[in-house]
N, C-alpha and C positions, 0 to 999 in steps of 0.2 A: 504494500500500500504506500510505503514511503516514496516510491518512484513517481507517484502522482503529484508530489509536492516539490517546489523549489527547495534547495538546501536551506535557505534563510526565510522560509515561509512564516507568516504570522497567522495564527488560528485563534479565534475566539468563539466560544460556545456558551449559549444561555440554556441551561438545563433546569429542571425542577429543583435540583440540589444547589444551584447557583452558577456563577460564572466560572468557566474553565478557560485558561489561556495557555498556549504553547507557542514556542518558537522553534523552527527547524522541522525538517521532514520526518526525522526519526521520532522526535517527541510527539509530533502531531499524530503520526500513524500509530504510535503506542497507545495514546489516549483513546483514539477511535477503536482500535483493536480490543482494548480492555472493556469497552462498553458491551461488546458482543462476544467476547472470548469464552464465556461460560454457557453460551447457547448451544444446546444439542440439536436444535433445528433452527434454521434461519432461511427464510424465503422472501425474496423481493416480490411484493405484490402490486406495486405501482411506482412509476417514476415518470417525471416530466422535466424538460429543460426549456429555458427561455432566456432572453437577454433583457436586462433591466438597467438602463442608464450606463451601458457599456460594460456591465458585469454579467457574468454567467449566473443564472439562477437555476438551481436544481432542487427538486423536491422528490422525495422517495419514501416509501413505506415498507417496513419489514414486519413480517409475522414470524415469531419464533417461540421457542420453548426454553426456559431456564429453570433448573431445579424442579422439573416436572410441571411447571406452570406456564400455560400459553400466554403470550403477550403480543401487543402490537405497538409499534413506535413509528413516528413520522418525523422526518427532518426537513427543514427548509435551509438551503445553503446558498449564500451569495459569495461568488468567487471573483478575484482578479487573477487573470492569467498572464503568464510570461513564458514565451517559447513552448507553449502547449502544456505547461504545468501550472499548478495552483501556487500563486505567489502570496495570496492572502485570502482568508476565508472567514466569514461570519456565519454561524450556525444557530438555528433555533430548534430545540428538541422538545417534542411533546411529552417526553418521559416514557417509560415502559409501562404501558397500561394493560390491565387484564383483558383478555379476549373472551 
């Protein structure tokens, strides 16, 4: 996942638990990976892209299972790109909600 980000990317996420910020491709990928790392099932059920004010907008929805409990989560992501990689990203997370 780190290959999607520039080496000096800046990433900010607003989650139900609060604001999460990371700098760098490896730190950003590790944070996102940790959110889904305990899932035994993870299925992409919806995704869309658009452009908003020169930024890439991506929304996607996952359905998964963690500790035997089914959940759904939706992210809204606004990205600045550089050479085909994410140079900066702001994410809004719904939280992991029961299905």
